[in-house]
C-alpha positions in Angstrom: 0.0 0.0 0.0 2.8 2.4 0.9 4.8 1.2 -2.0 1.9 1.9 -4.4 1.5 5.4 -2.8 5.2 6.1 -3.3 5.1 4.8 -6.9 2.0 7.0 -7.5 3.9 10.1 -6.4 7.0 9.1 -8.2 5.3 8.6 -11.6 2.6 11.3 -11.5 4.3 14.1 -9.6 7.9 13.3 -10.7 8.8 13.1 -7.0 12.3 12.0 -6.5 12.1 11.9 -2.7 10.2 9.0 -1.3 7.1 9.9 0.8 7.3 9.1 4.5 4.8 7.0 6.3 3.5 10.1 8.0 3.0 11.8 4.6 1.1 8.7 3.5 -1.1 8.6 6.6 -1.9 12.3 6.3 -2.5 12.2 2.6 -6.0 12.9 1.2 -5.5 9.6 -0.8 -4.9 7.5 2.3 -8.4 5.9 2.4 -8.3 5.1 -1.4 -4.9 3.5 -1.0 -6.0 1.5 2.0 -8.9 0.2 -0.1 -6.5 -0.6 -2.9 -4.2 -2.4 -0.5 -7.1 -4.6 0.7 -8.1 -5.2 -2.9 -4.6 -6.3 -3.8 -4.5 -8.7 -0.8 -7.7 -10.3 -1.8 -7.0 -10.4 -5.6 -3.4 -11.5 -5.4 -2.8 -10.0 -8.9 -0.2 -11.4 -11.3 3.0 -9.3 -11.2 1.8 -6.9 -8.5 4.4 -4.3 -9.3 3.4 -4.3 -12.9 -0.3 -4.0 -11.9 0.4 -1.0 -9.8 2.4 0.6 -12.6 -0.4 -0.2 -15.0 -3.1 1.6 -13.1 -0.8 4.7 -12.7 0.6 4.8 -16.2 -2.7 4.3 -17.8 -4.3 7.2 -16.0 -6.9 5.0 -14.2 -8.7 7.1 -11.6 -7.7 6.1 -8.1 -11.3 5.4 -7.2 -11.4 2.8 -10.0 -8.2 0.9 -9.1 -10.3 -1.7 -7.2 -12.8 -2.3 -10.0 -12.9 -5.5 -11.9 -12.8 -3.9 -15.4 -9.4 -2.5 -14.5 -7.8 -5.8 -13.6 -9.6 -7.5 -16.6 -7.9 -5.0 -18.9 -4.6 -5.4 -17.3 -4.7 -9.2 -17.2 -5.6 -9.6 -20.9 -2.6 -7.4 -21.7 -0.2 -9.3 -19.5 -1.4 -12.8 -20.6 -0.8 -11.9 -24.2 2.7 -10.6 -23.6 4.2 -12.9 -21.1 6.6 -15.6 -22.1 5.2 -19.1 -22.6 7.5 -20.6 -20.0 6.3 -18.2 -17.3 2.7 -18.7 -18.1 3.1 -22.5 -18.1 5.1 -22.6 -14.8 2.5 -20.4 -13.1 -0.4 -22.5 -14.4 1.2 -25.8 -13.4 2.0 -24.4 -9.9 -1.7 -23.2 -9.6 -3.0 -26.6 -10.7 -0.7 -28.5 -8.3 -1.8 -26.3 -5.4 -5.5 -26.7 -6.3 -5.1 -30.5 -6.6 -3.3 -30.8 -3.3 -5.9 -28.6 -1.5 -8.7 -30.7 -3.0 -7.1 -34.1 -2.8 -7.5 -34.6 -6.5 -4.9 -36.3 -8.8 -3.1 -33.8 -11.0 -4.3 -35.5 -14.2 -7.9 -35.0 -13.1 -7.7 -31.2 -12.7 -9.7 -30.2 -15.8 -12.3 -32.9 -15.1 -12.7 -32.1 -11.4 -12.6 -28.3 -11.0 -16.0 -26.6 -11.0 -16.8 -24.4 -14.0 -17.1 -21.4 -11.8 -13.7 -21.9 -10.2 -12.1 -22.8 -13.5 -13.4 -19.7 -15.1 -12.2 -17.6 -12.2 -8.7 -19.1 -12.4 -8.6 -18.4 -16.2 -10.1 -14.9 -15.8 -7.5 -13.9 -13.2 -4.6 -15.3 -15.2 -3.8 -18.1 -13.0 -4.5 -20.7 -15.7 -3.0 -19.6 -19.0 -4.3 -20.3 -22.5 -0.9 -22.0 -23.1 -2.0 -24.8 -20.7 -5.7 -24.6 -21.3 -5.3 -25.1 -25.1 -2.2 -27.3 -25.2 -3.1 -29.8 -22.6 -5.0 -32.9 -23.8 -7.7 -32.4 -21.1 -8.1 -28.6 -21.2 -10.9 -28.8 -23.7 -12.8 -30.9 -21.2 -13.2 -27.9 -18.9 -14.0 -25.5 -21.7 -16.7 -27.8 -23.0 -18.5 -27.4 -19.7 -18.6 -23.6 -19.7 -21.9 -21.9 -20.1 -22.5 -18.7 -21.9 -21.8 -16.6 -18.8 -18.5 -18.3 -18.3 -17.6 -17.7 -21.9 -18.2 -14.0 -21.5 -16.1 -13.9 -18.4 -13.1 -15.4 -20.1 -13.5 -14.3 -23.7 -10.7 -11.8 -23.7 -8.3 -14.3 -22.1 -9.0 -17.3 -24.3 -9.5 -15.4 -27.6 -9.0 -18.5 -29.9 -8.1 -16.5 -33.0 -5.4 -14.7 -31.2 -3.9 -17.8 -29.5 -3.9 -19.8 -32.7 -1.8 -17.1 -34.3 0.6 -17.1 -31.4 0.8 -20.9 -31.4 1.7 -20.9 -35.2 4.5 -18.3 -34.5 5.8 -20.3 -31.6 5.9 -23.9 -32.9 8.9 -24.9 -30.7 7.3 -23.6 -27.5 4.0 -25.3 -28.5 5.7 -28.6 -29.0 7.7 -28.4 -25.8 4.6 -27.4 -23.7 2.4 -30.1 -25.3 5.0 -32.7 -24.6 5.4 -31.5 -21.0 1.6 -31.5 -20.4 1.1 -34.9 -22.0 3.9 -36.5 -20.0 2.5 -35.0 -16.8 -0.9 -36.6 -17.5 -2.7 -33.3 -17.7 
């Protein structure tokens, strides 16, 4: 929260001197930054520093920093730009954690996760299209989504976009497919 406040002043006011805790507490922005801090703790955004920079550099009004549409815009941008290995590592880690927590074998993740939770993990960037599209069982989850789920994740799983990326990244696609097949996912 304080870090976001300092970054805000650094980027918007060209402030070279870091703001003190007292300056933060006495700031007219304190309440909004406190709300944003709570939002970040609950959301656990991907690449938190990039998210903070995103809201500041894109001129998002401070009162909107906690709104879903802001994170949705950010996550679509991040997901489309991040390297395939980072996306795959994060997704596998998320799947392993979910399976451990729910006492489900790794290979059964896409069959066992509820559609609501699956859509949430995709929408928040925790499950990447790299894993969703390239795993043998990812289609199983997508086939269970209803229209509302489809709307929630449409920007993330934009099939036309991902097919172009996969064509440009044939080596990455082959490696990830092999990895996911060998893992049983």
